[in-house]
N, C-alpha and C positions, 0 to 999 in steps of 0.2 A: 616521472611520472604518476607510478601509480601512493604514493603522499597526495599529492595534489587531486589523481579520483577520489582519494578519498577526504580531503578538507572539502569536496563536490558537494558529495555525500551527502557528507552532515550536514552543510548547510544547510541542501536539501534540505532535510530532515527534520530538521529546524524550522526553516521553511513552514513546511504543510502544517508542523506541528505550533505556529498560528491563524492557519485555517488563511493563508491571503492563496487566494487562486492564483491572480493571475502574477503574481511574486513570485508563485512556483514554477510557472506557462514557460517564463523567464529560462528555465531550466533546461526543458527543452526544444533537441533541434527540431527544423519544420517537419523533419525528413524521419519524425520519433517512427516505435512500432514499437505499442506493449503483449508481449505474450500472454498468456493464455492459461491453463489448460487446454481452453476447447479450440479456440481463434489468439487471429492477432489483431490489433489495432491503429488505425491510423493517430496521430494531432491531435482531432477534430472533435474525436471518440474518444480517447483518452481525457479532456479537455471534460467533458459530458459523464464519462462514467465516475473521475474524483469528485466531479462540483456532487453530482446525484449525496454520492460518498457523504460527501463531509457538508451538501443538507440534512442528508440523515445522520450524520453520531460529529457536527459539531462541536464537544469539547475532543474525539479522538488523539491522543499523542503514542509518538512513538515513541521505545525508546531503544538505539542500540545497543545487544547484546553481544553480538561479534561485530566484525568487520573485515577485512580481506582486502588485497587489494594487487594482481596482478600485470599490467602489459596498459589494455584497457578496458578492465576487467572487473568491477568492486560484486564479493556477493557481500551481502548483512545477512543475518536472524535480526529480526527484531520482537519487539511482546509491544500489538496495540493494544491501546486500554481507551476507552467510551458509550459512550451513553445515548442510548438506539431513542432522541428526542423530531426526527421525520423521519417523512415513507419512508420504505425501503421494500424495498423488491417488490414495488404498487402497497406491502399495507399496514396497515395503520404504527405509528411509533409505539411502540411497546415502552419506555422507561424506564427497560433493564439496561445496566453496566456487563459490557464485557469487557472482558481479555485472553488476545491467543496471542499465539505463533504467526509467523512470517518470515519467509524469506524472502526474498531476492535477487539475482544481480543482471547487476551495468552493466553496461557497452559504454564507453565514454569517448567519442567523435572531441574533437577541437573545445573541447571545454565546455562540450552539453553534451545529456544524453540523450544517446542517439538508440538505443534500443535499449529491453528490464522483459525482468521473463519473473514472471511471482507468481510463489505458491502460497500458499489463508488457509490456517486450519478450518478453512469454510464447518466443517461440519460440529465443533466446539462452537465456534463463533455461532452457531444454528442454532443451536444448545437451551445458550446462555439465554440467546433471544425466547425460547420458549419457546422453537420452528421446529426440536426435532427431541424426543424421548433421549435421558440424557444416559438409557440404556447400552445407543449408539455408539455410541463412545467405549463402551466399554469391552461389544468384542471389539473397537479399532485397536485396542494400546492395547 
């Protein structure tokens, strides 16, 4: 089962890299919940969040650096690279490129992503977009 789940997540990431939100949503369970640092989101919210991110960073590419699975959980360590060419968080596009680390845990149920926990290096991303001074990153190293 673990190898099947890893294969599912690899396919999911490849679909995201093609920017196909409709196909991407086929990987999500109807009861899917995405957990962030501060809250949890249901399927419709996830579609909106992902769609907004895809619009802000249409050339987004994920690279899986590590993938580990056990039982119904798949853990990924990835690197995201993209160019901010659309509005993001209410701010105009910067045209700047970003590279940041992302950690995720997906719970797979019946061949679909039922839950996801994700942590993005948002400080690095914000600094690269020019929204935070670089020295903020040094303080956290």
